[in-house]
N, C-alpha and C positions, 0 to 999 in steps of 0.2 A: 601677696594674695591678689592684688589688683592686676598684676601682670598676667597671672594665670587666667583670671576672668577675661581679660582682653584677648588673650591667646585663644581661649575657647570661642569667643565671639568671632574672631577672625577665621578660625577653622570652620565654624558653623556657617558663616557667611560665604566662604569659598565653596564649601560643599553644596550650598544652595545654588550658587551660581553655576557650578559644574553640573549638578543634576538637571538643571534647566537649560544647559548649554547656552548660557546667556552671552558668552563671548568675552574677549579680553578686556573690553572697556568696563564691563560690570565687575570683573575680578580686580582690575586696577582700582576701581572706585572703592571696593571693600577694603583693599589693603591700605590705600591712602587714608580713608576715613578712620579705620582703626588705628593707623599709625599716628594720625593727628591726636586722636584720643589718648594714645599712649604717652605722647609728649605732655599733654595737659595733666596726666596723672603720674608723671615722673617715671615712666617706663621707657627710658631712652633706648635701651638695647633692643627691645621689641620693636620700637618705632623704626630704628635703623634697619633691622632685618626686613620689616614690611616695606619700607621705602625702596630698598635694594630689589626685593622681589617684584615690586610694582614696576620698577625700571626695566628689569629683565623681561617681564611679561609684555611691557610696551614695545620693547625692541623686537621681541619674537612674535608677538601676537597682533600688533596693529599693522594693517596692510601697508600704510605709508612708510613704516620703518623697515619691516621685514623684507619687502620686495626688493630693496636696494642691496641687501647684503646676504640675507639668510636663504631666501627662496632659490637663487641661482645655484648655491652650493648644494642644497638639498636635491634640487632637480638633477644636477650632474650625478650625484650619488645614486639617486633613484634609477636613473637610466642604466646604471651599471648592474644593479642588483635585482631589478624587477624581472619576474619570470617572462620568458618568451612564450607567447600564445601562438600555437600553430594554426594554420588555416582551418583544419578540421575542428580544432577546439573553438575557433571563432564562430564557426557555423553553429556548433552546439550551444555556445553562450548566447548567440543572437536569437536562437529559436525560443519560441514561447514568450510568456509574459511573467512579470514579477508581481505577486500579490501579497497575501498574508505572510509568505515565507520571507519577503523583504522586510516586513514589519518586525519580525522576530530578530532580524539582524541589527535593527536600530537600537535595541535595548530599551525602547520606550513604545511598545506596540500600542497603536491606536485601535481600540476594540471596535470603535464605530465603523472602521473600514472592513471589519469582519462581519459585523452584525447587520450592516445596511442591506445586504442582499439576502433576504429571507428565502428559505427553501419553500416554495409554494406547492410542492408535490407534483403529482401527475395530472395530466388532462383526463377527461372522462374517457376519451378514446384509448389513451395509454393504459389507464386502469382496467378498462374492459379487456384489453389484450392480455394484460397480466393475469386477470382473474379467469379468463376463458381459454384462449389459445395456449398460454404457457402451462396452465394446469393440464390441459389435454396432452400437451407434448410430454411433460414429465411423467404423466400417468402411463405412457407407453413404454417406460424404461424400467428394466430390471438390470442391475449392474452385472450380475453373473451371466445373464443371457447375452448382453452386449459385449462384455469383455472376453468371455470364454466360448460361448456357444456360437456366436456370429462373428465376433471381432469386427463389429460394425453396428450401426443403428439399424433397426428394422426398416424394411422397404416402405411400409406404410408411414413410418415416422419421417423418413426422408421426403416422401411425397407431401406430407402435412407441412413440414418446414418450408418447402418451396412454395406450396399453394398459399400459405398464410404469410409469406414474405418475411420470415425470420431473418433471412440473409440480406434483406434490404432495409434494415432499421435506420441506417444513416443516410439512405438515398432519398432525395426529395420526392414529394408526391408528383411533381411535374415529370419525373422519370419513372413513375410507377412504384416508388418505394413508400415506406411508412413515415419517413421524416420524423423519427422520434427524437426527443430531447436526450441529452446525456443522462439525465436522471432516469429516464425510462429505460434506456439501454442497460444501465447499471441494475435497475430493478428486475429486468428480464433475466439477466445473467445470474443474479442472486437466486432467483427462483429455480432456474435450470441447473444450478450447481449441485443438486442432488445426484446428478450423473455427470461426471467429468467429461465423458465423450460428447454428450449432448451440448454441454456448456461451451466446450472448445470449438465444436463444429459450428455453432452459431456465433460465438464471440470473435473468432479470428477474422472472418470476412468483414465484420463490422469494426475491426480494429486496424491493425497494420495489414493492409491488403490493397489490391487494385481499386476497389470501390472508393476508398478515401483518397487515394492518390489521384484518381480520375476527377473526383469532385473538386479538388483543390487546384489541380495543375493540368488536367486533360484539355485537349482541344475540343471544340464543340462537336466536331465529327466523332471523336472518340466517346464523348459523353452520350451523344444521341444513340450510338450503336450499342455500347456496352452496358450503360447504367440500367436501362429497362430489362435487359437480359439477366443482369446480376440480381436485380430486385426480385424477379419471379423464379429464379433458380434455373433458368435455361442455361446459364453459364455458372459453373462452380469455379471460384477463383482460388489461387494460392499465390504466395509471394516467396521467391527464392532469394534469400539474402545470405544465410550462413552456409559455410562449407567446411571441408576438412581442415583448412588452415585459416579460416576467418570465422570466429565465433563471437566472443565478446568484443574483440577488436575488429568490428565490421569494416573499418576503413582499409584494412589490409587485404581485402579480397583480391585474389589473383585472377579472377575471371575477366576475360577480355572481349571487347567488341572493336574490331578493326574496320575502319571505313574503307570500302572497296566497291568495285562494280560487280554486279551479279545479275542473274536472271530472276525476274519475278513477274508472274502472270504473262509469261511469254515475251517480256520486254527487258532490255538491259537498263538497269537503274543503279543509282548510287545507294548503297545500303551498308549494313554491318555484318561482318562475319564473326559469329559468336563462338567462343569456346568456354565452357563452364562446367563446374562440378559442384552441385549443391546437395546438402543433406539436412535432415530434420525439418522438412518443409511440410507444415500442416495442410491437409487436404490434397497434397500433391497426387496421391494415387488415383483420385477421381476428378482432378481439376480439368476443366475444359479450356481455361485460359491461365497463363502463367505470367505473373509479374516477375521481372528479373532485374537484379542489380549487378552491374559490371563496370569495369574500367574501360572508358572509350578513348581510342587513339586514332589519329589521322596521320600516319607516317608519310603518306604520299601527297599530303596537302590538297586533297580533293575538295575539301570544304573551305580552305583558307590557310592561313599561316599557323594556326594553333595546332600543335601536335598531340598534346595530352589534355583531353577535355575533363578527365576525372570521372567520378562515379556517376553513372547514368542509369535510369530506370526505363525499361521497355515492357510492353505487353505483347505476349506471344501466344497465338492459338496452339492448342495441344497437338494438332495434326501437322505442325510445321516440320518439314523434313529435317532429320538429323537430331531431333530432340528425343531423348529416351526418358520416359515417365511411366509410372504404373507400379513399380515395386514398392515394398513397404518396409519401414522400420517397425519395431515392436516397443513402443514406449512403456516404461515400467508401470505396472499397475493397471493402466487403462489403455488398451491399444486403439486409441483414436487414430483416424486415418492420417498417416504421416510417412513420408518417404523421401527418397533421393530424386534429384532431377539432374540429368547430364546432357551435354550437347557438344557435338564435334562439327566444326565448320558449318554452323547453322546460319543461313543467310536470311536476313530480314530487311525490309525497306526502312528508310529513315522515319517514315510516319508511324512506325510501331513504337517509337520513343514516346513515353507519356509526356504530353504537352508539346510534342513535335520537336523539331530541331532547336527551337529557342530554349528548350529545357535540357539540352545536352550538357552534361557536366554538373547539373544541379541536383543529382540524385541524393547526395548526402544531406543537403539541406531539406529536401523533400521528406526523407526518411526520419530525420531528427524531429521535424515539426509534427509529423504524424505520430511518432512514438510518444511525444510529450503528452498527447491527449489519450492515445490508445492505452498507454501503460497506466493511466489513472483509472481506467474503466474495466478492461477485460479481466485480467488476473486478480486485481484487488476485489472486484465484485464477486468473482468466483470464490475467492477466499472468504469473503464476508458471508456468502451464502452457505458454503460448506461449514463454517463455524456455527451458523444458526441451526443447520440440520443436526450438528453435534449436540447443541443445547437440547433439541427436541428428543433425540434418541438417548443420549447419555443421561439427561435428567430423568426421562421416563424409565429407563432400564434400572437405574440405581434405586428408584423408589419401589419398583415392584419386585426386585431381586432381594430375597431375604436370606440372611445368614445369621446364625446365633439368635434366631427368633426376632430379628429386627431388620428393617430395610437397610441396605448397605449405604444408602444416602445419609443415614444418621451417624456413620462412622467418620471420625475426623480425618482419617487418612484418605477417604474418598471425597470428603467435602472440599479439601484443598484444591484438587484438580477441577472439581465442578465449579468452584469459584473462579478459577483461572479461565475456564471455558466461557463462563458468563461474561466476565469482564472483557476478554479478547473479542468476543462477538459484539458487545456494546461499542467498543472502541472502533472496530472495523466498520460496523454499519454507519456510525457517525462520520467516519473519515471518508468513505466512498460516497455517501449520499451528499454530503456538503461540498466535497471537492467536485463532484459531478455538477452540482448546482453552480459552482464557480465557472465551470466550462460553459454552461448555458448562459451565463451572464457575460460571456465574451472572453474569458481568460483562457490562456493556453499554458497551464501550470507545469513547467518543465521540471523544476526541483521537487514539487509535491508528487509528481508522477514517480520519481525515483523513490521517494519516501514511502509512498503507498505500495509500490511494487515490492520493495524489500520487506518492509515491516509486516504488511498484511499477509504475504505469502509465508513469512516466518510464523506469524500467528496461526495460520492455517496448519502448518506442520506441527506446532506445539499443541494446538487444540485437538487435532486428530490423534496425536500420541496420547494425550490425556484421556480422550474418549475411549481409545483402545484399552488403556489401562483399567478404567473403571468397568468396562464390559467384560474383561477377562476372556474366558473360553468362548463366549458367545461370538466374538468378532475375530478371533484368530482361526476359526474354522470356516473356511470359504465354502460358498455355495449360494444358491438362489435366496436363502433366508438372510444372508449376511449383507447388511445395508451399509457397512462401514469399511470393511477390510480392503476392498479394491481401491476405494478413494484414498485410504491411508497410504497404501503402497504407491499410489500415483502422485502423492504430494511432492515428490522430488522433481516432477516435471515443472511445476510452477516455480520452484526454487531456481531452476536452471535457465529457463527460456526468457526471452525478451530482456536480456541483460542478466548474467549470472549474479546471484545475490551477493557473493563474496566481492565481486567487482563493484556492484552497485553501492554497497556499504563503504568500501574502503577507498573508492576513487570518485564516484559520481555525486553522492549527496552533498558532501561538503566541498568537494573539488569544483563542482559546477556552481554551487551556491555561494562559495566564498567570493567569486568574481561577479556572478550574475546578480545576486541578491544584495550584495553589500552596497550601502548608499554611496560609497565614494570610489571603490577600487576600480570599477570599470571606467569611471571618469579619469582617474589617474593614469591608467594604461592608455586610454585614448589620447590624453594630453602628451604622454611620452611619444606615442607613435606619430603624432602630428607636430611634435616639437613646439607645443603651445605652452609657454611658461606661465602666462596669465591664468589659463584654465587649470594648470597644475597647481598654482598657488591657491586658487579658490578651493579645489578639491582636497588638496593635501592638508590644509589647515582646518578645513571643515572636518576632515577625518581625524585630525588631532583633537579637535573639540569633542568629537564623538567618543574617542578613547577616554578622555578625562571624564566625560559625562557618564559613560558606562561604569567606570571605576567608582565614581561617587554613588551612582544608583545601586550598584551591586553591594557596596559596603553598607550604606545606610539602610537599605531594605533588608539585608541579611541581619542587621542589628534590630530590626523591627521599627525603624524610623522612616518617616516619609513614604509610607505605603501609598501606592497610586490609587486614585479613584477608578473604580471599574464598574461597568453597568450590569452587574449581576446581583442575584438575590443573596440573602444571608447564608443560604446553604452552600453556595458555590463561590462566594466572594474570595475567601482565603486562597482558593486554588488559582483563581485568575490573578491574584496578587503575586502568588508564587511563580506563575508563568512569567509575569513581568520581571520579577526579580532575577529569575534564571535567564531570561532573555538578555538582561544587562550583563550577567556573568558570561554568558555564551559569546556575546559580541566582544567583550574584553578579551576573552581567551582566544577567539578567532583572530583578532588583530595581533595579539602577542605571538601566536603561532606563525602568522604570515610575516611578521616583522623579524622574528628571531631565526626562522628557518628559510625564509625567502623561497627561491626556486626549489630548494631541497624538500619543501613540504610535499611536493608531488610524489616523492619517493618514500616519505614517511607515512605509509598507508594506515598504520594503526593509530597514529595521531589524528589523521584525517577522519578515520572511522569514528573515533570517540567524539570528535566535534560534530560529525554527522549524526551520531546518536543523540546528542543534546538537542540539535535542531529538530530532529525527527520526533522525539518525544514531546517537545514543546508544541510542535505542529499538531500532533495527535491529541494532546491535551486540549488545545484550542478548539479542535473539532468537537470533542466531547462537551466542552463548555457551551459551544454554539448550539449543539443538539439539545442540551438541557434547557438552554435559554428560550428556544423558540418552538419546542414541542411541549405538549401538555404532559407533565410527569404523571405516571400512574403510581398507585400504592406500591411501595417497596422499591421504586426506582431510585430514590435518594441514596440508599445504601449501595446500589450498583454504581451510581455516579461517583460516590465517594471512594469506593474500592478502586474503580478504574483510574481516577485521578491520582490517588495515593500511589498506585502502581507506576503510573507514567512519571510522576515527579520523583519517585525513588529511583527509577531508571535514569532520569535526567541527572540527578545528583551523583549517582554512581558513575556515570560517564564523565562528569566534571572531575570527580575524585581521581578516576583512573587517568584522565588527561594530565592532571597536575602531578600524579605519581611518575608519569613517563615523559613529561616535558624535559627535553635534554638540557635546556639552560636552567640549572637549578636555582640560581638567585631569582630569576624571573618566576619560576614555578612557586617558590616560597612566598614571593611578593603577591602573586595571584591568589595563593591559598589564603593569605592574611586578609585580602580584600574580599574574596568571593565566599569563603567559608570561615569567617572570623570566630564563629561559635561552634565550629565543627559541623558534622552532618546532622541534619534535622529531620529529613523525610525518611521514615521507616517504611518497610513493606506494610501492606494492609494488615490490620489486626485480625487475629483468629476469629474474633466475634463476628466481624464482617464476612469472613469466609463461610462461617456456619450459616449466617443469614442468607447469603447468596445461594449456597447449595440447596437450602430448603426452598428458596424462591423459584429455582428452575426445575426442581424435582417434584413440585406439587402444582396444582392448578391455580395459578396466580396471574394477576394482571401483567406482571413483568414478563413471565414466561410467554404469555400471549403476545406482548409487544415485540419481544425478540423473534418470535416465530411468524409475525404478521406478514413478512415479505417472502416466505417460502411456502412450499406445498404442505399444508397442514390439515387439509380436509380429506374426507373419505373419498376413496377411488370408485369410479363407476366401471373401470376397466378391469382387466385380468391382473394388473399389478397392484398389490396392496400398498398402502402408504403407512410405513411404520410409525411416523410421527402422529398420524391420526389415531392409530391403534393405541399408542401410549397416552395420548390426550384423553381418550375414552376411559382408559383404566384409571388415570389420575383423577378424573371427574368423580369416580366412585371410591377413591382411595380412603377418604376419611371414614366412611361407613365400613369398608373392608377392614381397616386397621383395628377398629373397635372389636370386630368379630374375631380377628386373628388373636387379639389379646384375650378375649373371652374364652376361646377354645383352648389356648395355651395354658391359661390358669386352671381350667377344668381338668386338663391332662395332668398338670402338676399335682393337683389335689387327689388324683386317682379316680376321678369320676368317669374316665374313658379308658378303654382297654389299653394295656401296655403295648400291644402289637399294632395299635393305630398310629403308624409312623408317617404315612403319607398324608398330606393335607386333606385329600379327598376322603380318606378313611376316617379322619377325625371329624370331618363335617357330618358324615353319616352317623357316626357314633354319638356326636353331640345332639343330633336330632332325636336319636333313639333314647338318649338319657334325659331329654327335656332341657338340655342346655341351650339349644337352638330351637327357634320356631321353624315351621316349615318354610316360611318366606325367607328367613335368614339362611337356612341350609341351601335352598335353591339359589339364592343370590350368591353365596360363597362358592357353590359348585360352578356356576357360570363364570364368576370372576376368576377363580383359580384356573379354569380351562383357558381363559384368555391369557393369563399370566404364563402358563406352561407353554402355550403356543408361541409366545414371544421369546421364551427361553430356549426353545428347541433349535437345534442346529441340524445341518444336512449331513447325510452319509451317502456313499456311492458304491457301485459294484467294485470289486477288488481291482479290476484292470482298467477302470475308468480313465485314469490319468496317463496311461501309456499311449503315446501317439503311434508307436509300433507295437501292436498287440503280440507280435511274434516274440518279442523280447521279454514278455511277462513270465516270471518264474512261478511255478506251482510249488509252494513251500510245504503243502500237505497233500502229496500225491495219493496217500492211502485213503 
């Protein structure tokens, strides 16, 4: 019995040492101490085992011992199996900064590092722009008019965008721009997301485009010339990166710039002869200046000995001879301005290179660094905004739409998608707002940009699908009254651009994060490249300590032991502790995958994807926790927070389970399962009761609905375009009164107090007044209310030949 007690003490002591990553000396101390106690109590066998284990630990764990025999052998083996990092991968890995994503790799996230930077919101100037200019802009948009009638924004809207400097949000005031924070840019795009064409037209110039590249890398002459003109819309920019053979693999672009002599402004100068074929370039059809990425070569050595400079970026005026621009693609759903750019033997001087000759060959680094910020803002903000509009419309529609004498929002089959819409919106808003705040604090979040781009655009796709489902025929019938259908069909655009989602999930999130965010891998690879055995020893054995620490933390916390202290309230504490637990499990699985698969992990994309899913859902859950912690919760928000975090933690555990199912090394997989899921899966999907609560919360006039809609256009329109969200809000404000009267007249009809032929609501209201069931005030109220309901349920119809572009092909099916 005493031997068993001492064994338990030894295991508990070692687990404590491991969870704290206290090092080999502490572990040796525990084993020697318990070993001595074992001798005193007559447990010689246990003492022998502990003394041998202590000796092995000393030989392998104490620097003075291991560096003489173990480290050189491990270093030699590591150099053979470590993956080779290409030059382009190095650029991507070095771009951006590591923040909270790095904390999640450690298995012991320090919440202080997340919470220290509070989101202070917008300045008065930024808030005024959001309330006024943004509201005016979106009030000029009707999706049908823009997508079908014009295939463009209205002329007065373009003029407004330019005059109010929407295209210059990122440009400093010194150059005539607005100099908005990342938070403000995100807020603007969320509000403009009611119309995808408008959001894209404003978002792209403020994201990956010449403006940002000029700001960071341009020469003073380039900045002084272009930035004021970009800010006030005299210049419309586009950026040509992708082409027929270079999409997600942008480094493979075949477009060339050959250094040569040519004539410019009547003089012979050294410049570049460009040949390029680009497509899918947003704003290209109307652009006045084209940013262009190409491979730069100097075969004749006109600039020196270097022949291949690599990817280079230049800025080219539209009227440059040889450049073909102006034709259009037709993006699915919403034909925002997008088209091809081609050039044959286009000669430009060297000072067209962004940043001048000094930046020749630096294009890939420039693009990656800009993408790491732009991908955090433009598409994720648009997705968050689109989701919020879906809350406004789907919640409102399902409350006023009645079937079987009840609002469809009371049907559980409808409540489930409504709850998903609410939670996805809440998660998306928390993620974009707090990640934008990180950018304003100086971070350049490379891995979070991939997380947000993938998951939030996928949220957008699923939210719009759910919104379409609950609307039924209202939104499958296109026309000016349809506020959802065109945006739904255009969701595929966000899924595809700025890094296709399939590639982002399977290659980028974990593939980049595994090296960039891991506390030790980058140091180990650097030590290998520099042949620095001392640096390798420090990094490798620190890495080993992390593995043991994560194993101990994952096991103990899964068993409910040693839960970490977290700075959250009682409502959210268990979720933060679960994030910490899964962080340890994720870190352990990530190390196991890298160790067992080595360089093969690059090709095991599904393994990488599931590890990326774990990291992503932990990141999103952290953003929800931060949002809950530093904003003032409103009535009903607790259930929304709980549903969202249950959903994210269930997704995290599912990704862990699927990783373990498919880990090719089965003994390792079984060991990992015993450590990370010793009691099996514990996080279920959100309960049906929460779903019912959320559905009612967003389909009635509640503080939660108001909070989710606060950042979008939810007010009445002064212009010709009506705001459907405002219309629904007005109906929901009177819903409780209307519902009582609906029930009153339904019961009267069932009792036979109203004529059997009174089948339309309007007929029943008149009959109820005549029969004394309704007062005059009640009858007038319901007549007006039902007129508003019917108007929101009405869909468009058109002349028979409306949709035929060639009217001569229309068949007269009823000639008689």
